N, CA, C and O atoms as a DFTB+ gen file, in Angstrom:
768 C
 N C O
     1  1      33.571     -45.327      57.655
     2  2      34.889     -45.017      56.849
     3  2      35.236     -43.656      57.155
     4  3      34.397     -42.827      57.510
     5  1      36.346     -43.438      57.034
     6  2      37.333     -42.146      57.003
     7  2      37.710     -41.647      55.886
     8  3      38.250     -42.309      55.000
     9  1      37.454     -40.402      55.826
    10  2      37.676     -39.664      54.203
    11  2      39.177     -39.249      54.681
    12  3      39.465     -39.032      55.858
    13  1      40.164     -39.166      53.502
    14  2      41.378     -39.139      53.408
    15  2      41.463     -38.239      52.381
    16  3      42.161     -38.617      51.440
    17  1      40.966     -37.178      52.284
    18  2      41.400     -35.948      51.206
    19  2      42.402     -35.240      51.852
    20  3      42.422     -34.949      53.048
    21  1      43.574     -34.870      50.667
    22  2      44.229     -33.939      51.594
    23  2      44.269     -33.086      51.943
    24  3      45.131     -32.296      51.557
    25  1      43.343     -32.761      52.887
    26  2      42.793     -31.745      53.880
    27  2      43.549     -31.709      54.857
    28  3      44.406     -32.592      54.840
    29  1      43.580     -30.708      56.113
    30  2      43.186     -30.978      57.553
    31  2      42.509     -32.188      57.852
    32  3      41.464     -32.500      57.280
    33  1      43.261     -33.151      59.053
    34  2      42.785     -34.219      59.709
    35  2      41.555     -33.659      60.060
    36  3      40.673     -34.317      59.509
    37  1      41.069     -32.705      60.753
    38  2      40.141     -32.727      61.718
    39  2      39.205     -32.561      60.677
    40  3      38.094     -33.074      60.815
    41  1      39.602     -31.633      59.187
    42  2      38.080     -31.817      58.286
    43  2      38.021     -32.941      58.018
    44  3      36.883     -33.230      58.389
    45  1      38.407     -33.717      57.667
    46  2      38.114     -35.153      57.316
    47  2      37.233     -35.502      57.770
    48  3      36.129     -35.695      57.262
    49  1      37.792     -35.729      59.460
    50  2      37.103     -36.404      60.239
    51  2      35.732     -36.236      60.316
    52  3      34.795     -37.007      60.111
    53  1      35.828     -34.607      60.788
    54  2      34.064     -34.071      60.365
    55  2      33.606     -34.579      59.358
    56  3      32.430     -34.786      59.657
    57  1      33.830     -35.064      57.923
    58  2      33.769     -35.030      56.689
    59  2      32.642     -36.717      56.845
    60  3      31.573     -37.114      56.381
    61  1      33.576     -37.173      57.659
    62  2      33.744     -38.929      57.835
    63  2      32.284     -38.907      59.057
    64  3      31.469     -39.822      58.936
    65  1      32.139     -38.247      59.747
    66  2      31.370     -38.410      60.694
    67  2      29.860     -37.129      60.989
    68  3      29.082     -37.119      61.943
    69  1      29.894     -36.322      59.953
    70  2      28.655     -35.038      60.260
    71  2      27.850     -35.341      58.536
    72  3      28.317     -34.595      57.675
    73  1      27.073     -36.034      58.184
    74  2      26.397     -36.327      57.063
    75  2      26.373     -34.411      56.512
    76  3      26.526     -34.074      55.338
    77  1      26.198     -33.632      57.422
    78  2      25.591     -32.001      57.130
    79  2      26.929     -31.788      56.448
    80  3      26.806     -31.578      55.241
    81  1      28.341     -31.788      56.964
    82  2      29.371     -31.340      56.961
    83  2      29.570     -32.371      55.128
    84  3      29.958     -31.644      54.213
    85  1      29.421     -33.245      54.907
    86  2      29.512     -33.575      53.954
    87  2      28.852     -33.485      52.729
    88  3      29.222     -33.838      51.610
    89  1      27.685     -32.893      53.156
    90  2      26.205     -32.258      51.462
    91  2      27.021     -31.174      51.509
    92  3      27.424     -30.839      50.395
    93  1      27.646     -30.084      53.002
    94  2      27.880     -28.775      52.265
    95  2      28.838     -28.711      51.432
    96  3      28.753     -27.938      50.478
    97  1      30.457     -29.878      51.703
    98  2      31.649     -29.321      51.038
    99  2      30.837     -29.924      49.341
   100  3      31.025     -29.349      48.269
   101  1      30.124     -30.943      49.496
   102  2      29.584     -31.145      47.874
   103  2      28.798     -30.025      46.975
   104  3      28.805     -29.812      45.763
   105  1      28.196     -29.468      47.942
   106  2      27.490     -27.922      47.193
   107  2      28.743     -26.934      47.389
   108  3      28.881     -26.387      46.294
   109  1      29.317     -26.651      47.910
   110  2      30.729     -25.722      47.566
   111  2      32.081     -26.319      46.811
   112  3      33.190     -25.811      46.645
   113  1      31.476     -27.742      46.380
   114  2      31.900     -27.944      45.013
   115  2      31.772     -27.869      43.882
   116  3      31.147     -28.635      43.148
   117  1      32.831     -26.153      43.390
   118  2      32.308     -25.536      42.363
   119  2      32.765     -24.564      42.016
   120  3      32.348     -23.479      42.422
   121  1      34.085     -24.733      40.880
   122  2      34.523     -23.023      40.556
   123  2      35.630     -22.959      41.514
   124  3      36.183     -21.859      41.501
   125  1      36.167     -23.889      42.421
   126  2      37.199     -24.107      43.910
   127  2      38.071     -25.424      43.730
   128  3      37.472     -26.356      43.193
   129  1      39.319     -25.632      44.075
   130  2      39.736     -26.789      44.045
   131  2      39.153     -27.744      44.976
   132  3      40.066     -27.499      45.764
   133  1      38.683     -28.335      45.403
   134  2      37.733     -29.340      46.225
   135  2      38.182     -29.670      47.262
   136  3      37.439     -30.186      48.098
   137  1      39.995     -29.401      47.605
   138  2      40.382     -29.523      48.774
   139  2      39.879     -28.148      49.753
   140  3      39.946     -28.351      50.965
   141  1      39.435     -26.917      49.357
   142  2      39.064     -25.676      49.715
   143  2      37.780     -26.109      50.005
   144  3      37.480     -26.010      51.195
   145  1      36.893     -26.581      49.228
   146  2      35.066     -27.051      49.237
   147  2      35.111     -28.168      50.042
   148  3      34.017     -28.319      50.584
   149  1      35.922     -29.030      50.357
   150  2      35.819     -30.181      50.947
   151  2      36.230     -29.659      53.125
   152  3      35.772     -30.036      54.203
   153  1      37.292     -28.663      52.677
   154  2      37.743     -28.007      54.359
   155  2      37.108     -27.048      54.370
   156  3      37.694     -26.286      55.139
   157  1      36.174     -26.537      53.962
   158  2      35.405     -25.192      54.221
   159  2      34.427     -25.620      55.263
   160  3      34.605     -25.083      56.356
   161  1      33.415     -26.481      55.178
   162  2      32.498     -27.110      56.259
   163  2      33.422     -27.527      57.565
   164  3      32.762     -27.687      58.592
   165  1      34.440     -27.670      57.650
   166  2      35.299     -27.708      59.168
   167  2      35.729     -26.199      59.663
   168  3      36.012     -25.986      60.842
   169  1      35.756     -25.070      58.558
   170  2      36.253     -23.929      59.030
   171  2      34.814     -23.108      59.378
   172  3      34.674     -22.136      60.121
   173  1      33.746     -23.863      58.551
   174  2      32.197     -23.126      59.509
   175  2      32.403     -23.428      60.543
   176  3      32.824     -22.545      61.291
   177  1      32.202     -24.872      61.115
   178  2      32.178     -25.127      62.318
   179  2      33.034     -24.446      63.206
   180  3      32.709     -24.175      64.362
   181  1      34.368     -24.096      62.580
   182  2      35.276     -23.445      63.378
   183  2      34.618     -21.950      63.683
   184  3      34.137     -21.586      64.756
   185  1      34.706     -21.302      62.649
   186  2      34.069     -19.976      63.304
   187  2      32.558     -19.709      64.083
   188  3      32.320     -18.666      64.692
   189  1      31.696     -20.712      63.968
   190  2      30.467     -20.914      65.058
   191  2      30.578     -21.598      65.704
   192  3      29.506     -22.122      66.009
   193  1      31.770     -22.143      66.401
   194  2      32.099     -22.800      67.355
   195  2      31.127     -23.901      67.561
   196  3      30.687     -24.132      68.687
   197  1      30.894     -24.356      66.874
   198  2      30.197     -25.659      66.452
   199  2      30.000     -26.304      65.513
   200  3      30.179     -25.662      64.478
   201  1      29.695     -27.345      65.364
   202  2      29.012     -27.513      63.593
   203  2      27.449     -27.824      63.773
   204  3      26.703     -28.511      64.471
   205  1      27.396     -26.650      62.434
   206  2      25.767     -26.604      62.882
   207  2      25.212     -27.732      62.257
   208  3      25.697     -28.776      61.820
   209  1      24.081     -27.269      62.320
   210  2      22.568     -28.400      62.668
   211  2      22.134     -27.502      60.993
   212  3      22.481     -26.391      60.592
   213  1      21.212     -28.625      60.317
   214  2      20.707     -27.770      58.908
   215  2      19.797     -26.945      59.452
   216  3      19.394     -26.093      58.660
   217  1      19.165     -26.886      60.925
   218  2      17.514     -26.335      61.506
   219  2      18.598     -24.532      61.320
   220  3      18.456     -23.483      60.692
   221  1      19.726     -25.180      62.408
   222  2      20.036     -24.036      62.901
   223  2      21.294     -22.699      61.507
   224  3      21.833     -21.597      61.611
   225  1      21.159     -23.770      60.421
   226  2      21.646     -22.732      59.166
   227  2      20.630     -22.524      58.089
   228  3      20.902     -21.644      57.272
   229  1      19.147     -23.386      57.895
   230  2      18.106     -22.790      57.729
   231  2      17.682     -21.446      58.404
   232  3      17.426     -20.439      57.744
   233  1      17.642     -21.487      59.358
   234  2      17.157     -20.294      59.811
   235  2      18.412     -18.931      60.635
   236  3      18.438     -18.045      61.489
   237  1      19.075     -19.468      59.842
   238  2      20.195     -18.555      60.143
   239  2      20.147     -16.884      59.533
   240  3      19.860     -16.809      58.339
   241  1      20.391     -15.624      60.223
   242  2      20.259     -14.140      59.535
   243  2      21.271     -14.715      58.054
   244  3      22.307     -15.374      57.967
   245  1      20.420     -14.122      57.114
   246  2      21.231     -14.644      55.689
   247  2      22.656     -13.563      55.714
   248  3      23.719     -13.945      55.223
   249  1      22.555     -12.626      56.149
   250  2      23.327     -10.917      56.187
   251  2      24.475     -11.437      57.140
   252  3      25.570     -10.893      56.993
   253  1      24.334     -12.630      58.300
   254  2      24.831     -12.999      58.932
   255  2      25.983     -14.360      58.321
   256  3      27.181     -14.639      58.373
   257  1      24.907     -14.827      57.844
   258  2      25.981     -16.224      57.369
   259  2      27.139     -15.751      55.971
   260  3      28.141     -16.292      55.503
   261  1      26.262     -14.272      55.595
   262  2      27.537     -14.420      54.279
   263  2      28.208     -13.920      55.142
   264  3      29.154     -14.670      54.903
   265  1      28.712     -13.093      56.242
   266  2      29.245     -12.308      56.733
   267  2      30.503     -13.451      57.062
   268  3      31.657     -13.112      56.799
   269  1      30.258     -14.696      57.595
   270  2      30.838     -15.328      58.403
   271  2      31.710     -16.098      56.948
   272  3      32.926     -16.272      56.873
   273  1      30.418     -16.554      55.636
   274  2      31.270     -17.156      54.497
   275  2      32.045     -16.058      53.875
   276  3      33.031     -16.361      53.204
   277  1      31.715     -14.833      54.022
   278  2      33.194     -13.964      53.252
   279  2      34.169     -13.534      54.296
   280  3      34.905     -12.641      53.875
   281  1      34.414     -13.913      55.590
   282  2      35.477     -13.439      56.150
   283  2      37.045     -13.742      55.988
   284  3      37.115     -14.948      56.226
   285  1      37.664     -13.521      55.853
   286  2      39.157     -14.015      55.225
   287  2      39.977     -14.888      56.126
   288  3      40.575     -14.512      57.134
   289  1      39.923     -16.237      55.579
   290  2      39.906     -16.761      54.274
   291  2      38.554     -16.959      53.806
   292  3      37.947     -17.889      54.337
   293  1      38.054     -16.397      53.073
   294  2      36.374     -16.619      52.867
   295  2      36.064     -18.513      52.557
   296  3      36.925     -19.389      52.476
   297  1      34.687     -18.652      52.453
   298  2      34.481     -20.174      52.249
   299  2      34.611     -20.639      51.023
   300  3      34.945     -21.739      50.584
   301  1      34.257     -19.509      50.466
   302  2      34.294     -19.993      49.000
   303  2      34.544     -18.872      47.767
   304  3      33.753     -17.959      48.003
   305  1      35.068     -18.658      46.938
   306  2      35.158     -17.304      45.479
   307  2      34.214     -17.014      45.451
   308  3      34.181     -15.910      44.908
   309  1      32.557     -17.573      45.931
   310  2      31.202     -16.877      45.943
   311  2      31.155     -16.658      47.226
   312  3      31.225     -17.790      47.705
   313  1      31.074     -15.848      48.158
   314  2      30.695     -16.572      49.598
   315  2      29.214     -16.037      49.225
   316  3      28.419     -16.950      49.003
   317  1      28.751     -14.866      49.128
   318  2      27.444     -14.798      49.273
   319  2      26.392     -15.525      48.852
   320  3      25.499     -16.084      49.487
   321  1      26.707     -15.410      47.207
   322  2      25.762     -17.231      46.664
   323  2      25.955     -18.217      47.646
   324  3      24.994     -18.509      48.358
   325  1      27.158     -18.843      47.820
   326  2      27.744     -20.047      48.045
   327  2      26.836     -20.095      49.539
   328  3      26.089     -21.036      49.806
   329  1      27.014     -19.089      50.309
   330  2      26.073     -19.036      51.407
   331  2      24.329     -19.505      51.168
   332  3      23.692     -20.442      51.649
   333  1      24.006     -18.630      50.410
   334  2      22.650     -18.374      50.229
   335  2      22.218     -19.840      49.389
   336  3      21.014     -20.096      49.379
   337  1      22.914     -20.559      48.866
   338  2      23.091     -21.942      48.582
   339  2      22.954     -23.088      49.209
   340  3      22.167     -23.977      48.886
   341  1      24.126     -23.117      50.619
   342  2      23.782     -23.694      51.563
   343  2      22.506     -23.590      52.630
   344  3      22.041     -24.541      53.258
   345  1      22.068     -22.262      52.681
   346  2      21.024     -21.663      53.608
   347  2      19.765     -22.980      52.828
   348  3      19.093     -23.834      53.405
   349  1      19.854     -22.680      51.530
   350  2      18.717     -23.095      50.863
   351  2      17.998     -24.714      51.137
   352  3      16.879     -25.193      51.325
   353  1      19.669     -25.257      51.003
   354  2      19.868     -26.661      51.044
   355  2      19.330     -26.775      51.959
   356  3      18.138     -26.988      51.738
   357  1      19.646     -26.741      53.252
   358  2      19.573     -26.612      54.631
   359  2      17.768     -26.449      54.797
   360  3      17.082     -27.128      55.561
   361  1      17.328     -25.512      53.988
   362  2      16.146     -25.404      53.697
   363  2      15.206     -26.535      53.671
   364  3      14.278     -26.938      54.372
   365  1      15.912     -26.955      52.395
   366  2      15.238     -28.069      51.903
   367  2      15.605     -29.637      52.659
   368  3      14.938     -30.667      52.561
   369  1      16.577     -29.477      53.244
   370  2      16.524     -30.730      54.538
   371  2      15.563     -30.849      55.588
   372  3      15.117     -31.967      55.844
   373  1      15.100     -29.631      56.371
   374  2      14.101     -29.250      57.377
   375  2      13.160     -29.504      56.329
   376  3      13.115     -30.730      56.221
   377  1      12.409     -28.990      55.526
   378  2      11.364     -29.028      55.108
   379  2      11.193     -31.004      54.811
   380  3      10.259     -31.629      55.312
   381  1      11.953     -31.476      54.200
   382  2      11.880     -33.017      53.598
   383  2      12.103     -33.746      54.586
   384  3      11.241     -34.498      55.041
   385  1      13.331     -33.635      55.086
   386  2      14.026     -34.899      56.009
   387  2      13.928     -34.607      57.056
   388  3      14.760     -35.230      57.716
   389  1      13.184     -33.790      57.811
   390  2      13.466     -33.924      59.093
   391  2      14.606     -33.141      59.920
   392  3      14.748     -33.149      61.143
   393  1      15.410     -32.442      58.933
   394  2      16.594     -31.662      59.213
   395  2      18.285     -32.667      59.146
   396  3      19.429     -32.314      59.434
   397  1      17.907     -33.569      58.799
   398  2      18.629     -34.406      59.153
   399  2      19.316     -34.583      57.335
   400  3      18.610     -34.636      56.328
   401  1      20.492     -34.629      57.365
   402  2      20.983     -34.885      55.873
   403  2      21.261     -36.265      55.544
   404  3      21.661     -36.698      54.463
   405  1      21.002     -36.909      56.608
   406  2      21.334     -38.919      56.395
   407  2      20.251     -38.995      56.086
   408  3      20.077     -40.011      55.414
   409  1      19.121     -38.263      56.266
   410  2      17.785     -39.111      55.937
   411  2      17.229     -38.635      54.441
   412  3      16.093     -38.861      54.025
   413  1      18.091     -38.052      53.852
   414  2      17.923     -37.904      52.422
   415  2      18.570     -38.997      51.642
   416  3      18.594     -39.110      50.417
   417  1      19.037     -39.704      52.448
   418  2      19.822     -41.336      51.548
   419  2      19.260     -42.629      52.866
   420  3      18.849     -43.777      52.701
   421  1      19.415     -42.044      53.789
   422  2      18.541     -43.223      54.829
   423  2      17.681     -44.086      54.547
   424  3      17.546     -44.815      55.530
   425  1      17.050     -44.379      53.750
   426  2      15.534     -45.046      53.322
   427  2      15.731     -45.002      51.956
   428  3      14.589     -45.162      51.523
   429  1      16.373     -44.901      51.132
   430  2      16.509     -44.858      49.714
   431  2      16.126     -46.111      49.154
   432  3      16.851     -47.037      49.516
   433  1      15.109     -46.444      48.301
   434  2      14.622     -47.477      47.823
   435  2      15.832     -48.207      47.155
   436  3      16.170     -49.365      47.397
   437  1      16.355     -47.457      46.388
   438  2      17.506     -47.794      45.170
   439  2      17.730     -46.178      44.904
   440  3      17.312     -45.090      45.297
   441  1      19.192     -47.071      43.456
   442  2      19.423     -45.991      43.329
   443  2      18.964     -45.053      42.608
   444  3      19.839     -44.187      42.616
   445  1      17.958     -44.652      41.881
   446  2      17.422     -44.274      40.749
   447  2      16.880     -43.535      41.911
   448  3      17.132     -42.348      41.702
   449  1      15.949     -43.737      43.588
   450  2      15.580     -42.773      43.942
   451  2      16.414     -42.002      44.958
   452  3      16.073     -41.062      45.675
   453  1      17.426     -42.536      44.866
   454  2      18.551     -41.625      45.307
   455  2      18.974     -40.824      44.680
   456  3      19.629     -40.040      45.367
   457  1      18.954     -40.609      43.789
   458  2      19.487     -40.100      42.651
   459  2      18.674     -38.996      42.477
   460  3      19.173     -37.882      42.315
   461  1      17.107     -39.232      42.496
   462  2      16.719     -38.065      42.306
   463  2      16.384     -37.160      44.110
   464  3      16.164     -35.954      43.995
   465  1      16.368     -37.490      44.980
   466  2      16.151     -36.976      46.187
   467  2      17.450     -36.520      46.229
   468  3      17.324     -35.560      46.989
   469  1      18.709     -36.567      45.900
   470  2      19.918     -35.379      45.455
   471  2      19.582     -34.285      44.270
   472  3      19.546     -33.102      44.608
   473  1      19.379     -34.568      43.147
   474  2      18.968     -33.809      42.273
   475  2      17.778     -33.147      42.352
   476  3      17.522     -32.634      41.262
   477  1      16.476     -32.823      43.634
   478  2      16.153     -31.796      43.783
   479  2      16.359     -30.800      45.151
   480  3      15.635     -29.973      45.706
   481  1      17.888     -31.379      45.427
   482  2      18.081     -30.357      46.115
   483  2      18.854     -29.000      45.539
   484  3      19.887     -29.229      44.911
   485  1      18.556     -27.956      45.652
   486  2      18.974     -26.865      45.325
   487  2      20.365     -26.478      44.444
   488  3      21.232     -26.172      45.261
   489  1      20.723     -26.413      43.480
   490  2      22.076     -26.331      42.671
   491  2      22.836     -27.852      42.817
   492  3      24.041     -27.980      43.033
   493  1      21.979     -28.848      42.670
   494  2      22.390     -30.005      42.256
   495  2      21.838     -30.541      40.932
   496  3      21.019     -31.448      40.782
   497  1      22.430     -29.824      40.035
   498  2      22.337     -31.151      38.745
   499  2      22.416     -32.184      38.374
   500  3      22.896     -32.939      39.218
   501  1      22.052     -32.843      37.044
   502  2      22.505     -34.111      37.062
   503  2      24.197     -34.565      37.510
   504  3      24.356     -35.454      38.346
   505  1      25.125     -34.029      37.018
   506  2      26.236     -34.370      37.093
   507  2      26.816     -34.352      38.428
   508  3      27.230     -35.401      38.922
   509  1      26.873     -33.345      38.995
   510  2      26.554     -32.929      40.482
   511  2      25.930     -33.762      41.303
   512  3      26.470     -33.893      42.402
   513  1      24.607     -34.585      41.042
   514  2      23.671     -35.327      41.439
   515  2      24.914     -36.685      41.687
   516  3      25.444     -37.111      42.713
   517  1      25.061     -37.118      40.070
   518  2      25.788     -38.208      39.873
   519  2      26.917     -38.606      40.873
   520  3      27.003     -39.683      41.463
   521  1      27.768     -37.545      40.958
   522  2      28.854     -37.387      41.662
   523  2      28.460     -37.760      43.193
   524  3      28.630     -38.868      43.702
   525  1      27.856     -36.529      43.879
   526  2      27.319     -37.631      44.974
   527  2      27.142     -38.738      45.183
   528  3      27.958     -39.413      45.811
   529  1      25.938     -39.248      44.671
   530  2      25.487     -40.901      44.624
   531  2      26.715     -41.562      44.458
   532  3      26.697     -42.773      44.678
   533  1      27.810     -41.034      44.110
   534  2      28.971     -42.090      43.521
   535  2      29.694     -41.589      45.220
   536  3      29.427     -42.511      45.991
   537  1      30.339     -40.666      45.831
   538  2      30.779     -40.546      46.527
   539  2      29.563     -41.104      48.079
   540  3      30.120     -41.076      49.177
   541  1      28.590     -41.392      48.070
   542  2      28.226     -41.909      49.017
   543  2      28.234     -43.740      48.741
   544  3      28.317     -44.574      49.642
   545  1      28.173     -43.903      47.906
   546  2      28.343     -45.449      47.611
   547  2      29.599     -45.710      47.739
   548  3      29.933     -46.866      48.000
   549  1      30.699     -44.552      47.563
   550  2      32.324     -45.567      47.575
   551  2      32.961     -44.838      48.783
   552  3      34.057     -45.307      49.091
   553  1      32.612     -43.991      49.400
   554  2      32.661     -43.430      50.224
   555  2      32.347     -43.545      51.933
   556  3      32.983     -43.306      52.960
   557  1      30.868     -44.099      51.558
   558  2      30.445     -43.635      53.076
   559  2      29.288     -45.023      52.602
   560  3      28.076     -45.019      52.813
   561  1      29.676     -45.563      52.271
   562  2      29.256     -47.495      51.964
   563  2      27.564     -47.220      52.322
   564  3      26.901     -47.862      53.137
   565  1      26.950     -45.746      51.214
   566  2      25.268     -45.838      51.256
   567  2      25.203     -46.580      49.848
   568  3      25.624     -46.066      48.812
   569  1      24.691     -47.708      49.915
   570  2      24.950     -48.694      48.118
   571  2      23.199     -49.204      48.500
   572  3      22.885     -50.208      49.139
   573  1      22.308     -48.237      47.927
   574  2      21.172     -49.087      47.963
   575  2      21.170     -49.632      46.582
   576  3      22.009     -49.124      45.838
   577  1      20.277     -50.718      45.988
   578  2      20.852     -51.438      44.737
   579  2      20.505     -50.084      43.297
   580  3      19.658     -49.191      43.291
   581  1      21.479     -50.421      42.304
   582  2      21.282     -49.812      41.421
   583  2      22.235     -48.803      41.653
   584  3      22.441     -48.144      40.634
   585  1      23.080     -48.344      42.920
   586  2      23.710     -46.533      43.157
   587  2      24.367     -46.976      41.986
   588  3      23.776     -46.850      40.914
   589  1      25.377     -47.423      42.018
   590  2      26.357     -47.401      41.003
   591  2      25.891     -47.187      39.387
   592  3      26.681     -46.739      38.555
   593  1      24.714     -47.509      39.110
   594  2      24.140     -47.212      37.884
   595  2      23.689     -45.582      37.916
   596  3      24.238     -44.699      37.258
   597  1      22.586     -45.409      38.818
   598  2      22.183     -44.130      39.350
   599  2      23.361     -43.468      39.439
   600  3      22.937     -42.370      39.803
   601  1      24.721     -43.329      39.357
   602  2      25.922     -42.843      39.493
   603  2      26.491     -42.494      38.551
   604  3      27.409     -41.699      38.756
   605  1      26.202     -42.936      37.055
   606  2      26.993     -43.333      35.759
   607  2      28.301     -43.743      35.953
   608  3      28.832     -44.473      36.789
   609  1      28.829     -42.923      34.711
   610  2      30.618     -43.424      34.575
   611  2      31.314     -42.932      36.544
   612  3      32.224     -43.320      37.277
   613  1      30.469     -42.161      36.595
   614  2      30.993     -41.744      38.558
   615  2      30.931     -42.888      39.321
   616  3      31.801     -43.178      40.142
   617  1      29.792     -43.664      39.063
   618  2      30.036     -45.122      40.120
   619  2      30.716     -46.047      39.625
   620  3      30.750     -47.145      40.182
   621  1      31.388     -45.803      38.497
   622  2      32.451     -47.608      38.154
   623  2      32.880     -47.575      38.931
   624  3      32.803     -46.701      39.794
   625  1      33.688     -48.810      38.915
   626  2      34.634     -49.033      39.760
   627  2      36.076     -49.063      39.194
   628  3      36.419     -49.701      38.199
   629  1      37.062     -48.102      40.147
   630  2      38.172     -48.045      39.662
   631  2      38.620     -46.786      38.778
   632  3      39.701     -46.409      38.326
   633  1      37.317     -46.309      38.735
   634  2      37.066     -44.828      38.258
   635  2      37.929     -44.067      38.944
   636  3      38.294     -44.209      40.111
   637  1      38.298     -43.094      38.008
   638  2      38.960     -41.721      38.927
   639  2      38.599     -40.625      38.224
   640  3      39.344     -40.189      37.346
   641  1      37.361     -40.015      38.532
   642  2      36.432     -38.996      37.843
   643  2      36.737     -37.890      38.883
   644  3      37.318     -36.818      38.714
   645  1      36.191     -38.432      40.011
   646  2      35.157     -37.007      41.167
   647  2      36.187     -37.510      42.163
   648  3      36.958     -38.460      42.295
   649  1      35.876     -36.577      42.699
   650  2      35.884     -36.446      44.466
   651  2      35.758     -37.973      45.547
   652  3      36.269     -38.316      46.613
   653  1      34.715     -38.627      44.499
   654  2      34.377     -39.982      44.784
   655  2      35.242     -40.660      44.892
   656  3      34.940     -41.671      45.527
   657  1      36.118     -40.630      44.614
   658  2      36.910     -41.701      43.764
   659  2      38.559     -41.363      44.763
   660  3      39.463     -42.198      44.769
   661  1      38.645     -40.170      45.440
   662  2      39.888     -39.734      46.239
   663  2      40.078     -40.598      47.282
   664  3      39.014     -40.728      47.888
   665  1      41.045     -41.306      47.805
   666  2      41.641     -41.681      48.815
   667  2      42.459     -41.680      49.041
   668  3      42.589     -41.909      50.243
   669  1      43.465     -41.510      48.464
   670  2      45.169     -40.738      48.765
   671  2      45.862     -40.346      47.701
   672  3      45.410     -40.288      46.557
   673  1      46.754     -40.121      47.975
   674  2      47.290     -38.793      46.835
   675  2      47.372     -38.792      45.479
   676  3      47.014     -37.823      44.809
   677  1      47.954     -40.115      44.869
   678  2      47.500     -40.727      44.158
   679  2      46.791     -40.989      43.454
   680  3      47.058     -40.991      42.253
   681  1      45.323     -41.390      44.049
   682  2      43.966     -41.060      43.263
   683  2      43.840     -39.649      43.416
   684  3      42.745     -39.355      42.939
   685  1      44.500     -38.476      43.908
   686  2      43.874     -37.507      43.375
   687  2      44.528     -36.525      42.556
   688  3      44.223     -35.339      42.430
   689  1      45.858     -37.428      41.786
   690  2      46.586     -36.756      40.820
   691  2      45.603     -37.452      39.839
   692  3      44.948     -36.728      39.089
   693  1      45.410     -39.122      39.771
   694  2      44.592     -39.310      38.327
   695  2      43.059     -38.846      38.666
   696  3      42.201     -39.274      37.893
   697  1      42.668     -38.084      39.654
   698  2      41.531     -37.582      39.172
   699  2      41.333     -35.733      38.937
   700  3      40.428     -34.918      38.757
   701  1      43.056     -35.779      39.105
   702  2      42.860     -34.414      38.353
   703  2      43.102     -34.341      36.857
   704  3      42.658     -33.428      36.161
   705  1      44.025     -35.622      36.275
   706  2      44.839     -35.627      35.232
   707  2      43.205     -35.679      34.591
   708  3      42.914     -34.911      33.674
   709  1      42.258     -36.568      35.108
   710  2      41.100     -36.916      34.067
   711  2      40.701     -35.547      34.042
   712  3      41.073     -34.796      33.140
   713  1      39.904     -35.147      35.054
   714  2      39.587     -33.389      34.950
   715  2      40.331     -32.669      33.685
   716  3      39.817     -32.409      32.598
   717  1      41.819     -32.385      34.149
   718  2      42.122     -31.620      32.973
   719  2      42.070     -32.473      31.407
   720  3      42.161     -31.856      30.346
   721  1      41.942     -33.682      31.469
   722  2      41.886     -34.005      29.786
   723  2      40.688     -33.776      29.206
   724  3      40.558     -33.468      28.022
   725  1      39.226     -33.998      30.488
   726  2      38.282     -33.767      30.167
   727  2      37.959     -32.038      29.907
   728  3      37.055     -31.907      29.082
   729  1      38.379     -31.001      30.313
   730  2      38.499     -29.646      30.127
   731  2      39.243     -29.389      28.742
   732  3      38.823     -28.530      27.967
   733  1      40.260     -30.094      28.487
   734  2      40.981     -29.974      27.330
   735  2      39.775     -30.081      26.013
   736  3      39.290     -29.197      25.307
   737  1      39.542     -31.652      26.052
   738  2      38.604     -32.005      24.985
   739  2      37.132     -31.169      25.041
   740  3      36.285     -31.413      24.182
   741  1      36.960     -30.500      25.751
   742  2      35.579     -29.548      25.840
   743  2      36.193     -28.371      25.297
   744  3      35.814     -28.067      24.166
   745  1      36.957     -27.720      25.780
   746  2      37.712     -26.340      24.525
   747  2      38.282     -27.235      23.913
   748  3      38.811     -27.642      24.947
   749  1      38.743     -28.072      22.996
   750  2      39.357     -28.323      21.878
   751  2      37.807     -28.581      20.517
   752  3      37.837     -28.476      19.291
   753  1      36.550     -28.958      21.531
   754  2      35.626     -29.031      20.780
   755  2      34.567     -28.119      20.562
   756  3      33.509     -28.082      19.934
   757  1      35.391     -27.233      21.479
   758  2      34.428     -25.667      21.573
   759  2      34.962     -24.642      20.166
   760  3      34.365     -23.799      19.497
   761  1      36.248     -25.144      20.122
   762  2      36.941     -24.419      19.486
   763  2      37.073     -25.260      17.886
   764  3      37.485     -24.743      16.848
   765  1      36.739     -26.249      18.011
   766  2      36.663     -26.892      16.492
   767  2      35.673     -26.964      15.826
   768  3      35.721     -27.462      14.701
């Protein structure tokens, strides 16, 4: 599968071929535009001179990693917190999956197990975990039995709810419209 997010071709190629880059993009996908989140793994690789491994990031000097994340343009709106989060996720991969991000999903027996594994990662709550399961199923062809159910509404065929559903400019517009609608509904329910 080749990603076609509205980002540089090289960034899409890295997301398509490097499971860790995909996972880092998902880690960073909060409080910033998804284009920024999913292009940042490529920028990180450029700054390091190579695509990093989970072991490398897990063992990286925390202050040096923060400096890399904070270098303008910063990889995230909150470079210190997100450098630490990426490092925590990489440490979990090293400790539980032999340092290979693909091992997180490679032999998951079913969607429930996959969701449980993803949800055990630092910073992955229920919604983020479901979105990542949907992203793996829809864009990466990781489809253990029950993956759509485990992903909840994000796994629905034809949905336009998250990054899992973005395959072109039109689908991006539809996902953005859905998110805007959800924010408006949440705002009106909190003020009503």
